[in-house]
N, C-alpha and C positions, 0 to 999 in steps of 0.2 A: 651516539644515539643508539645505535640498536634495530635500525629501521628495517633491514632483511627482514629480520628473523617477524617484526609488527607484520608487514604487509606478507611474509608466508601465510601466517597466523589468519591475516586477514579474509582473504583468498578460501581459504577452507571454511571458514566459517560462513563468511558469506555477510549476506542483510537479511535477519530473520525478518523482517517487514516484508521484504519482498518474499522470502520463501511463502510466508505463513498467508499474505495476501492472493500469490499467482494461485496457490493449490484448492483454497477454497471460492474464490471467483470464478471459478469453473465451475459451481455447482446451480445449477439452473435458477433453482428455487430462492439461491441468496439473491442472484443480480437480478431476479423477478422482483422479489420483494425492494429492493434497491431502486430502479427504474416507479416503481408502484409510490411507497411511499416516502422514500427519501430524496427524489430529483424531482427537476421542476414538474406542477401537476398536468402540463398540456402533453406528456410524452405518454403515458396511460391514455390520454384521454384519444387519442389516436391511433397508439400502437397496440396491441392486443402482446402484452408481455409473459402472459402467461404458455404462449405457445413458441418460447424462445426454444434457439435450436444454434449447436456450437455453428460458426462461421467457419467457412472449408479454409485449411490452411498446408493445403499437400504440396504449394509451390512458394512456401518459406523454410529455408536453413533453420535446423537448432540452434542457431549458433545467431542467428538474427532473431528468431522470435526470443530466444534471450536478453538482447541488449534491446528491444524493444517495444516487443510485447508483454500486454497483462493476459488478455481475455479480450476475444470479440462474440459477439452472438449478433443472430438476425431474428427478425419475427417479422408478421406479415402486418400492415396496417391495416385498422378496423373495417374502412370500407369492403364492403363486398367484392364492389366492383373494380377496386384499386388492384391491379398484379403486384407492383412495387415492394419489396421487404425492407426493409428499415433497418441497418448494419449499424449494431452500441460500438464501437471502439472505449474500452475502459483502463485506465490506468490510475494506480492508486499513488500518492505519495504522501509521505508525514512529514516532509519540511516542506516551504515555500520552493520553486523552483520556475524561473526565467522563462528556459527551456519548455517547457512541459507543452507550451502548444506545437510544438515540433516534433517530440519524443511521442505524444498522441496520435499527432496528424499524420507522421509516417507509418502508423498500425493501423490507422484505419485505409492509406492507401494502398498499403500490404493486401491487406483483407480486399479491396476492391479486387485489384489485380488479382489476386487466386480465387476470387467467385468470377472474374470473366475468361480465366483461363482453365476453368471447373467442367467438365463434359455435364455435370448433372444439373449446372444453371445455363448454360449456354445450348446447350440441345432443345432446350424448353421451350416451349409455343411462345411467341411475345417475352421473349426473355428481356429483362430489364435490368441495370445495375440496381442493387439496393443503396435505398440515401443514405448517405455518411452521416450520424452521430456521433460526436467524440467527446467525451466525460472523465474526468478527474472527480475521482473518490480521495478526499482529502478529511484526516486524520490527525494531523500535528497537533502539537500544542500549543506551538505559537500562533498567532494570527498571522493571518494570510487575507488582508486588505481588497480582496479581487473580487469584484462584482460581475466579470465578465474576462473574457480571459482573449485576446484577437492575435492571431497569427502574425498580422500585420505587423504587431507592434513592438515584434522579436527586430524590425530593423528602422533604424534611423536616418535621419533627412531623405526620407524616400521624394524624389522631383514630383512635385505634381502630375507630370504627362505622366508618370508612371503608376498612379495609383491605382490604376484599371488593371495594370498587367500584374501586380504582385497580387496574389493569390491571397484573399478573405476566406477564414471562417472564425467561430468563435466556439468557445470550447465552455462546456456546461460540468457547471462546477458543483461536487454533493460534498458539505461539508459537514462534515456528521456533528460538529463542533454547536453545530443549533440545536442538537439533540436531547435530550437529557436522561441519562443512567436509567431513573425509575418508568420512563416513558417510551420505551422504543418499541416504534413499529414494526411490525412483520411477524416470521413464524419464530419459534425458539431459534433454531439454526440460523436465522438471521440474526438474531436479539447476541447472541455469543459472539459470532462473525464481528457486528458492530462493536459490542462491549468490549473485546480482545481486543482489538486498534486501538479505540481511545483511551486504554486505560495503560495500555502498555505505554504510551506515548506523553501522558499525563501523570505516570508514575504511582498511580494507586492497583496496577494493577494484581500482585499477591497478594494486596488485604483483600479485595476483594475477586478473589478465585472462585469462592464459592459459589455468588451469583452467578457468575461464568458455567461455571460445572452444571447450575442447576438450569440453565436454559437446555445443555449441550443434553442432559436428562429429560428434561420434557420433550426434546424434537420430535421422538419416536423414530428414530433412527433404527435400524435394524443393529444387532448390536456388536458385528466386527467393525462399524462404521461408525457408532458409537463411542467406539474405543480408540479407533482412530484418530477421530476430533480429540476427545480427553488428550490424548500422550503428544499431539501436533500442539493444544495448546500450552500445555504442560513445560512443554520444549520450548515454546515464544513466551512464556513467562521467567522461564528459566533464565532470562536475559537479566531478570530485575533482581537487585543484590539481597533483597530481602526474603527471597522465599527459600525455605529451606526443605532439603527431604521429608523431617516429621510434619512440616505445615501442608506438604503436598498430600503426604499418609492424611490426614487429618481431614481434609477437605474430600477428598474422594472418597475415604471410608464415612464420613457422612451423608453425602450426597447419594451415592450409591451404598445401596444398603446392604447387608448381609454379603452373601457367595460373591454375587457381582461384583461387589466394591473390593475384596479379596484378589476373585482371578483378575480385577482390570491392575490392579497394582501389580501382579504379577508378569504384564505385558510391558509395563514402564521401565525402558533399562535402569540398572543401577547409575551408571553414569549421567542420568539426563539433565543432572544439575551441571556439569563441569561445564558444557557449553556458557551459561550463564558465569560460571567464575572467570574462564578464557576472555567472553566481553568483556567482562569490567577492571580486567587484569590490560584488557587493550585500551579500552580510555582512560587506564589512569596512566598508562603508557604515553598517549596521544595530547593528553594535559599536559602534563609534563615535558615533552618536546617543545610543547607551543611556549609555555612560560621561558625555559631556558632561552628558544630564541630570542623571543619578545625581548627580554632583559639583554642579553647581545646585540641587539640591534639599538633598542631603545633606552637602557638603561633600567631602572626601578621601575616594576609594572605596580599601577593602581590595587587597594585592594578589594576594591568595588568590582573591577575587572575581574580579579581572580576568585572571587565568589561568583560572577557570574558565568564564568568558564567550568567550574566545579557541577554548576546545576546542569550543565548542559550534559545530557546522557545519552542522546541519539546518535553513534557511530558514524554514519554518513558526513551528519555536520561538524564533528570534532576532525573526520578527515580534513575536508576543507577549509575549517579555519585553521589547519597545520599547517596545511600550503598556502593559507593566506599571510601567517606568519610571517613567511619567509620574503613576501612579496610585497604587501603593504607598505605604504610610503611612511605612517605612523602611528603611532596608538590610537589616535583619534579614526582613522580609516577601520581599525580592527576591529572595535567595539562597536564601530557603527554595524559593522556585518555581524554583529551578534542581536543587534536587534529583530 
């Protein structure tokens, strides 16, 4: 089934959602807008989100950051008498994840440990650990019916006597699907970021590329940063099969008029759509392997299941289903996992 080649390609491509989100969740303006306009209103009521600063990460290895961390920021409480800071640990998800409480909790506690061992914090008078708030930014097309995520929910059959011994914390979920494209709050740079995440997971990215580029144009960024953002968005959008080089050129020249649009096109590599082509090929390979495995194990695969499989474009989700096809006990179990 050529699994070796596909796995090699997957490592090289990585996850476009992860690369895009991690790069721009480091923008303080974007995170401040997410906390002010998209999160629970109680956050901005008590925290000065405009004074965000990156949490220290000197004690965390690059390998560990890549595995568990998206981004962490700290900010002061609004109460002038309060000495404590609040630490926000943010993780993004494009598909539901039962283990997200463990993932974002690990990120938060690593950031707390780093703050504890950072001289800038510990040498300060009246040092206090920042108060951790764990946040998941969800932008998947699939419904994730989660009102709250509790760490204790990861464990089954906890004896009543142990309930007070197992850590309890709730994860704050920002569900971008609650917001409408034409009425996204925040600065233009935030609107471009949010709309990019949402449209990439509902299949409407390429068709609405002009809207996203217009947000970038209106953001008031310096030219080099504006070009970098536009190029990153173009690369992110390239994973959508319907984007063509001509379409990309048309949108850039329309939004960034005159010489700037021409110069911007020169900064975008000629092969920027190649990644999208390779991702499309990888998706096709995985879908084919899934169908072959299911037919080998269970016989005929219902047309409805095949259609639902064909509608799934998220590469990590397809990879999980590929593994499940080899381990599930029935077609019904596999079909249930696709919901």
